[in-house]
Steps between C-alpha positions, in 0.01 A plus 500: 500500500159590634511798738220587742514860619388668823511878531287812525644853441697665217827356635360152437341578163843605369631153587201322347542702183868402478417132553238507226728690262770236558256237374426303815160337527294650784188286560383670820533832681419560867431857608320687776122550477378815325506802733306829509707782352468853364251772589204277425651213700409256226652151507824500305704204378866486596764581234591130493140394438461757224814371325397136544158568348661674202687174433204272566656343811281337765490714817427390860439759772469328839493709817724236658689183406468344846289185470406523869461879505212747468441426130547123462279471191703766316825335608384158378388649169843661457665168587293320238586767243871463573482123480320524167757749369783260600772768504867406510567811708311792651634856494388727784537879498329732749201267521382612843386161632690248710581183307440189713718191466266325256548788257878506536520125442258468209724599203789255443748791509325678787428873517739777398457845654606833350608706801585872478804491728848354535404231747525477790533880530124565481251219548130578517236719340675828414865439400515782244363764740719392790819491294453866402393600850810337650734677258625181333743563215377202301223246474399246239295195414531155653338201333436266791386142543204540731462308823249523782686791667467872425751569220741246651551269201819431308622762254512396134576815296595842632592831338581837658402852398599836650248712688531847352497812721170613345331158490148473637321173561317562171815536288691220673194272481486539122870413454474201731184376328681500165803331657278241668338412169837444334642295787198271537522414131870418547414287804227311314730434206765364736240294688384344172844351446578426865752782529372687808732508803350563843692703759375518862446851633757634749388487861626852570372830362130410514251789520121498478338753264175575680197602297472877452231652722319831449603608850862515382419790267511772768833687497689520827712813456720390791655239275810581292420661166671213315268247665185701423613540138554125464156429647346749260643306204423162656135595553446626144241417369350356822425624761701819439652712776277757667486794736212713633414862420216708649196511269159667491329184630780360711849370422580419136723204424774606259700241309869552433624333181842650434762668718875536538726505804665837570756605766278722713404481867207592721241348727345185347204606284600869495432672167839660426411651164173522304515725197498458122635159406643430844341329799753376757401314816737410783536136605671320786820522297536742208189611309282417203441725201148398395441484124172328415188498717134408475197643677191288574310435177764681295785397274873501562635854465826690534589695813430828320147389405444362849602822674304719258180305567518591871430520784811632675711232666533481877842552661530125557358186334562285808 
């Protein structure tokens, strides 16, 4: 079987690597255009493009696949490349572009999506983050037959995994990426022999995992400590959770990377204890014992290092 592939970040490159290792022919890869990155803001190829180039695979990088959209020439070029590649199926993983109907219909077996959620629990852009933020006990990977809707297609292969109490988006992402690579290979092998069974998604239990915004980083100490702690893990590595401290040139934005819930009470944001290895801040319910923090331009440090570097903390962080 010939497999076209559409994806961009590390999550997708794990899947492409698994497909190549399994021996499937990949004649074409679609990925997002190179983006500025790093301190020098130099153009950088996506992880998927880098992997494709290592294997000598043709790469297309349209800004859009809509033939009547803002970039019709790029869309037509991508269409011609797909037609020339003549894939039996296309695998899509965190591609970042909407696939119009012509794309979904082009391969004889359609397009299979690797989705980081137990559909329909979390549809949309940030299923891993939102599952941790919501306090879900489990998540997983769904291999889905794509349709024109947003993550609404029939389910083909699904496998669950527990969300651990200390999971961050970074750690859970890596496990799901590995799982997604294994499951898509299983799905392709079943598709090759006509063994895939499609199951419509349930109509109930649908949630939309909105894209993570930087504005969500600010800690609201009025929330329960358990909710703040979940957000902290959900927003690691991006955008982090933050609070403000007085600085020499105005407020400094401090990032909180690790904390534990403790049974203490006080006014939300009140610093209950700040000495040695202990920094406890009251929340709307219970309190948080902060463990790892980061000052602007600095690295992640322990509470002891943070407190020793000064200045003295105010009575409240709210």
